[in-house]
C-alpha positions in Angstrom: 0.1 0.2 0.2 1.4 3.2 -1.0 1.3 6.1 1.4 0.8 9.9 0.1 4.2 11.2 1.2 5.5 7.8 -1.2 3.5 9.3 -4.2 4.7 12.8 -3.7 7.9 11.9 -3.3 8.0 9.9 -6.5 6.6 13.1 -9.0 9.1 15.0 -7.7 12.1 12.3 -8.5 10.1 12.3 -12.0 10.1 16.2 -12.8 13.9 15.9 -11.7 14.8 13.1 -13.9 12.7 15.1 -17.0 13.8 19.0 -16.5 11.9 19.7 -19.6 8.9 18.6 -18.8 8.8 20.2 -16.0 9.6 23.1 -17.8 7.0 22.8 -20.5 4.4 22.3 -17.9 5.2 25.7 -16.3 5.3 27.8 -20.0 1.8 26.5 -20.5 0.4 27.3 -17.3 1.7 31.1 -17.8 0.5 31.2 -21.6 -2.8 29.9 -20.4 -2.7 32.7 -17.5 -1.3 35.6 -20.5 -4.3 34.6 -22.5 -6.8 35.0 -19.7 -5.3 38.3 -19.1 -5.0 39.3 -22.7 -8.6 38.4 -22.9 -10.0 40.7 -20.3 -7.9 43.5 -21.5 -9.5 43.6 -24.6 -12.9 43.1 -22.8 -11.7 46.1 -21.1 -10.7 48.2 -24.0 -13.5 47.5 -25.7 -16.0 48.7 -22.7 -13.6 51.7 -23.0 -14.3 52.7 -26.2 -17.9 51.9 -26.3 -18.6 54.5 -23.2 -15.8 56.7 -25.1 -18.7 56.9 -27.7 -21.0 57.5 -25.4 -22.9 53.9 -25.0 -23.3 52.4 -21.6 -22.3 48.9 -22.5 -24.5 47.8 -18.7 -27.6 50.1 -20.0 -30.4 46.9 -20.9 -31.0 49.3 -24.2 -27.6 48.8 -25.7 -27.1 45.3 -24.7 -27.4 43.9 -27.7 -25.7 46.1 -29.7 -22.7 46.1 -27.6 -23.1 42.1 -27.9 -23.1 41.8 -31.8 -21.1 45.2 -32.7 -18.0 43.7 -34.8 -16.8 46.3 -36.8 -13.9 49.1 -36.1 -13.7 49.6 -32.4 -12.4 53.4 -32.5 -15.1 55.0 -30.6 -16.0 57.4 -33.4 -16.5 54.3 -35.8 -18.9 53.1 -32.6 -20.6 56.0 -32.5 -21.4 56.4 -36.5 -23.0 52.8 -35.8 -25.1 53.7 -32.7 -26.5 56.4 -34.7 -27.0 54.6 -37.7 -28.9 52.7 -35.7 -30.8 55.0 -34.2 -29.8 54.1 -30.5 -28.6 57.7 -29.6 -29.2 61.0 -31.8 -26.4 62.3 -33.9 -24.1 64.9 -32.4 -24.9 68.5 -33.2 -21.9 70.0 -35.3 -22.2 73.6 -34.6 -20.3 75.9 -36.7 -17.5 77.7 -35.2 -18.4 81.2 -36.7 -20.9 80.7 -34.2 -19.8 79.7 -31.3 -17.3 82.7 -31.5 -20.3 85.4 -31.8 -21.9 83.7 -29.1 -18.8 84.4 -26.7 -18.6 87.5 -27.7 -22.1 88.5 -27.1 -21.9 86.7 -23.7 -18.5 89.4 -22.9 -20.7 92.1 -24.2 -23.3 91.1 -21.6 -21.3 90.5 -18.7 -19.2 94.0 -19.5 -23.0 95.9 -19.5 -24.0 94.4 -16.5 -20.2 95.7 -14.5 -20.1 98.8 -13.8 -16.8 100.0 -11.7 -18.3 100.8 -8.2 -18.3 104.2 -7.2 -15.6 105.3 -4.6 -16.4 104.7 -1.2 -18.3 107.5 0.9 -14.9 107.5 3.5 -12.6 108.1 0.6 -14.9 110.8 -1.0 -14.9 111.9 2.5 -11.4 112.1 2.6 -10.6 113.5 -1.2 -13.0 116.9 0.3 -11.4 119.6 -0.3 -13.4 122.3 1.0 -16.4 121.7 3.2 -18.9 122.5 0.4 -17.6 119.3 -0.8 -18.1 117.8 2.4 -21.4 118.9 2.5 -22.2 117.7 -1.3 -20.9 113.9 0.1 -23.5 114.5 3.1 -26.1 115.8 0.9 -25.9 112.8 -1.8 -25.3 110.1 0.9 -28.3 111.5 2.8 -30.8 111.6 -0.7 -29.5 107.5 -1.2 -30.6 107.1 2.6 -27.3 106.4 3.7 -26.0 107.9 7.2 -22.3 108.9 7.5 
């Protein structure tokens, strides 16, 4: 009757007697692991490109499209195919001259709304050169309902 330790020792002796076979087994295992990693990386790259194209692979309405798509994996090509399948709306290409015109009008509107702040009342009182100027500043403040 053989013992487990005896069997274990026999396999060690077999490997020692045939180092080429032992190395081949090691390389085969590494190859399987690397192929598995490569498949995972390809899946991740594919999902990333779909996400970049604006398609969520986990969303129910896109699952069949993602599973069945066999074209070019660039985000642009994926987006175009999804637009053709009417899964997403086409991107609007806005003319750059329109964009620039909007930017200019927004700048003008922003500039029109912001006027420089009037000098502070204290600064105006300090800059007054005569009693009449002081009284004019006080009168203006009183007209606006400000008590100095």
